[in-house]
C-alpha positions in Angstrom: 96.6 42.2 -142.3 93.8 39.9 -141.1 93.8 41.6 -137.7 93.5 45.0 -139.3 90.5 43.9 -141.3 88.8 42.5 -138.3 89.3 45.7 -136.4 88.0 47.7 -139.4 84.9 45.6 -139.6 84.2 45.8 -135.9 84.6 49.6 -136.0 82.3 49.9 -139.0 79.7 47.7 -137.3 79.8 49.7 -134.1 79.5 52.9 -136.0 76.4 51.6 -137.9 74.8 50.4 -134.7 75.4 53.8 -133.1 73.8 55.5 -136.1 70.8 53.1 -136.2 70.2 53.1 -132.4 66.8 54.7 -131.8 66.7 57.6 -129.5 64.4 57.3 -126.5 61.4 59.6 -126.5 62.0 61.1 -123.1 65.5 62.3 -124.3 63.8 64.8 -126.5 61.5 66.0 -123.7 63.6 66.0 -120.6 62.4 69.5 -119.8 58.8 69.0 -120.7 57.8 69.8 -117.2 60.4 72.6 -116.8 62.3 70.5 -114.3 59.4 69.4 -112.2 60.3 66.6 -112.8 63.2 66.2 -115.3 62.0 63.3 -117.4 64.2 60.1 -117.4 64.0 56.6 -118.7 61.5 55.7 -115.9 59.0 58.0 -117.5 59.4 56.6 -121.1 56.5 54.1 -121.0 54.1 56.6 -119.6 55.2 59.4 -122.0 54.6 57.1 -125.0 51.2 56.3 -123.6 50.3 59.9 -123.2 51.4 60.9 -126.7 49.5 58.0 -128.2 46.3 58.5 -126.2 46.1 62.3 -125.8 48.2 63.7 -128.6 51.8 65.0 -128.6 50.8 68.6 -129.5 48.6 69.0 -126.5 51.0 67.4 -124.1 54.1 69.4 -125.2 52.4 72.8 -125.4 51.7 75.5 -122.8 48.3 73.9 -122.1 46.2 72.4 -119.3 47.0 69.1 -120.8 50.7 69.7 -120.2 50.0 70.7 -116.6 47.9 67.5 -116.1 50.6 65.3 -117.6 53.4 66.9 -115.5 51.3 66.5 -112.4 50.9 62.8 -113.2 54.7 62.5 -113.6 55.3 64.2 -110.3 52.9 62.0 -108.3 54.3 59.1 -110.2 52.1 56.2 -109.1 48.7 56.1 -110.7 48.5 56.5 -114.5 45.0 56.2 -116.0 42.9 57.9 -118.6 40.2 59.1 -116.2 42.7 60.4 -113.7 44.4 62.4 -116.5 41.0 63.7 -117.7 40.1 64.9 -114.1 43.5 66.7 -113.9 42.8 68.4 -117.2 39.3 69.5 -115.9 41.0 71.0 -112.8 43.7 72.9 -114.7 41.5 74.1 -117.5 38.9 75.6 -115.2 41.2 77.1 -112.5 40.6 74.4 -110.0 42.7 76.1 -107.3 40.0 78.9 -107.2 37.0 76.6 -107.0 34.8 77.1 -103.9 35.1 73.4 -103.2 37.9 71.1 -104.4 38.2 68.6 -101.7 40.7 65.8 -102.4 41.4 67.1 -106.0 45.0 66.7 -107.1 45.9 64.6 -104.0 47.3 61.0 -104.0 43.8 59.8 -103.2 41.9 57.9 -105.9 39.9 60.3 -108.1 36.7 58.5 -107.1 37.1 60.2 -103.7 37.4 63.7 -105.2 34.6 66.2 -104.7 31.7 65.8 -107.2 33.0 62.5 -108.6 30.9 59.3 -108.3 32.2 55.9 -109.5 30.7 52.5 -110.0 32.0 49.3 -108.2 34.8 49.1 -110.8 36.0 52.6 -109.8 35.1 54.0 -113.2 33.6 57.5 -113.2 29.8 57.5 -113.9 28.8 60.9 -112.5 30.5 64.3 -112.4 28.7 67.1 -110.5 30.7 70.4 -110.3 27.8 72.8 -110.3 28.0 76.2 -108.6 31.7 76.0 -107.6 33.1 78.7 -109.9 34.6 76.8 -112.7 36.2 79.3 -115.1 37.4 78.4 -118.5 36.6 76.1 -121.4 34.9 72.7 -121.3 37.8 70.3 -122.1 37.2 67.9 -124.9 39.0 65.2 -122.8 35.7 64.8 -120.9 34.6 62.8 -124.0 37.1 60.1 -122.9 34.9 59.2 -119.9 32.8 56.8 -121.9 31.0 55.5 -118.8 29.7 58.9 -117.8 25.9 58.9 -117.3 25.5 62.3 -115.6 27.5 65.5 -116.3 26.5 68.6 -114.3 28.6 71.7 -114.9 25.8 74.3 -114.5 26.0 77.6 -112.7 29.6 78.3 -113.4 31.6 80.7 -115.7 32.4 78.3 -118.5 32.9 79.8 -121.9 33.4 78.6 -125.5 31.5 75.9 -127.4 30.4 72.4 -126.5 33.3 70.2 -127.8 32.4 67.8 -130.6 34.4 65.1 -128.9 32.3 65.5 -125.7 29.1 64.8 -127.6 30.6 61.9 -129.5 32.3 60.4 -126.4 29.8 60.4 -123.6 26.9 58.8 -125.6 25.9 56.8 -122.5 25.0 60.0 -120.6 21.3 60.3 -119.5 21.7 63.8 -118.1 23.6 66.8 -119.4 23.4 70.0 -117.4 25.3 72.9 -118.9 22.9 75.7 -118.1 23.7 79.1 -116.6 27.2 79.5 -118.1 28.7 81.6 -120.8 28.7 79.0 -123.6 28.2 80.2 -127.2 28.3 78.9 -130.7 25.6 76.7 -132.2 24.1 73.6 -130.8 25.8 71.1 -133.1 23.8 68.4 -134.9 26.3 65.9 -133.4 24.1 66.1 -130.3 22.2 63.3 -131.9 25.0 60.9 -130.9 23.9 61.2 -127.3 21.1 58.7 -127.8 20.6 57.9 -124.1 19.9 61.5 -123.1 16.8 61.9 -120.9 17.3 65.5 -119.8 19.1 68.2 -121.6 19.6 71.6 -120.0 21.3 74.4 -122.0 19.3 77.5 -120.8 21.0 80.7 -119.7 23.8 80.7 -122.2 24.5 82.4 -125.5 23.8 79.7 -128.0 22.9 81.1 -131.4 21.8 79.7 -134.8 18.8 77.4 -135.3 17.5 74.6 -133.2 19.0 71.5 -134.8 16.3 69.1 -136.2 18.6 66.3 -135.2 17.4 66.7 -131.6 14.3 64.8 -132.8 16.5 61.7 -132.9 16.9 61.6 -129.2 14.2 59.0 -128.5 14.7 58.9 -124.7 14.6 62.6 -124.1 12.0 63.8 -121.7 13.1 67.3 -120.8 14.6 69.8 -123.3 15.3 73.3 -121.9 16.8 75.9 -124.3 15.3 79.1 -122.8 17.3 82.3 -122.5 19.7 81.9 -125.4 20.0 83.6 -128.8 18.4 81.0 -131.0 16.8 82.1 -134.3 14.6 80.7 -137.0 11.5 78.5 -136.7 10.8 75.7 -134.3 11.5 72.4 -136.0 8.6 70.0 -136.3 11.1 67.1 -135.9 11.0 67.7 -132.1 7.6 66.0 -132.2 9.4 62.8 -133.1 10.7 62.5 -129.5 8.2 60.0 -128.1 8.6 60.7 -124.4 9.1 64.5 -124.5 7.1 66.1 -121.7 8.8 69.4 -121.1 10.0 71.9 -123.8 11.0 75.4 -123.0 12.0 77.7 -125.9 11.2 81.1 -124.5 13.5 84.2 -124.3 15.1 83.4 -127.7 14.7 85.0 -131.1 12.5 82.3 -132.6 9.7 83.2 -134.9 6.7 81.5 -136.7 4.1 79.2 -135.5 4.4 76.3 -133.1 4.2 73.2 -135.4 1.0 71.2 -135.1 2.9 68.0 -134.6 4.4 69.4 -131.4 1.0 70.7 -130.2 -0.5 67.3 -130.8 1.8 65.8 -128.2 0.0 67.6 -125.4 3.1 68.0 -123.2 3.1 68.7 -119.5 4.9 72.0 -120.2 5.4 73.8 -123.5 6.8 77.3 -123.1 7.4 79.9 -125.8 7.4 83.6 -126.5 3.7 83.6 -127.4 2.3 86.4 -125.3 1.5 90.0 -126.3 -0.2 91.9 -129.1 2.5 90.8 -131.6 3.9 87.5 -130.2 7.1 86.2 -131.7 5.7 82.7 -131.8 2.1 81.9 -132.4 1.1 79.1 -130.2 -2.4 77.9 -129.3 -1.2 74.9 -127.3 1.4 76.3 -125.1 1.0 75.9 -121.3 3.0 79.1 -120.6 3.3 82.1 -122.9 6.1 84.6 -122.2 6.9 88.1 -123.5 10.2 89.9 -123.8 11.3 93.5 -123.3 9.8 95.6 -121.8 7.4 93.1 -120.1 9.8 90.3 -119.3 7.2 88.0 -117.8 5.3 84.8 -118.4 1.6 84.2 -118.3 -1.0 81.4 -118.1 -2.6 81.6 -121.6 -5.9 80.5 -120.3 -6.3 82.8 -117.3 -3.9 85.6 -118.3 -2.4 85.3 -114.8 1.3 86.0 -114.5 3.3 83.0 -113.4 6.8 81.8 -112.8 8.5 79.4 -115.1 7.9 75.8 -114.2 10.9 74.0 -112.8 
């Protein structure tokens, strides 16, 4: 009888242990990468890290993030946030079709990949992928590169909006060059989080809405180039609060009204607006260059009336 009870207790105990045993994460996602590779216990730690750091939904969906994660599992040696971010950039902008993609997605450290510059600690500080035919959206994961000081993606075929997480994440950046793409939406007020910006180039896109007055909080800004977008409304006087602003180009937009006196009083090296013609869109007595839209499509020196090219 005693033996029977012991066996019964042991059986019950084993049953409970089996029921309470926690299933490993990888067991639910063995085919996450469609067999390339099949996830096993050796991937468990890294899978948990990815879910916690980058989000389960992104990693498990049919996304660039999934492609990046699976690439890291395949190469199987180096797991880091910045390497994952670079992989997401590659897959989200059709990296296989870039004009130059030297060393990208190889076993070499990402600091040796084309357009990437790192500091002595092998942390990415500059990313220059201009004019190599990036095609897609700007991935929000770029905001995870908190040490980035210079981001240059201009002259490509990027679409969509500027991700909020990008502006919130790379607040050490001094240079942001996103001009000559197909970006749209508004210029979000969160741009004021990028307090170290010295130069901001957004020209040649399809940004709409008003110019955010929060730009006036960027105290280190020297160059602000917003020309050739679809911005509307008046020019905010708050831009005059930028103490070191030397170059402001607002022409070829749909702005109206009068250039604020506060901006005129700054006597910038270059102040450009749609202030030429019989009925100028913007009245400006202090602009260094006045431009006119259709059908003229030209810019002029307001003092001499001579046609001129846009200052670079």
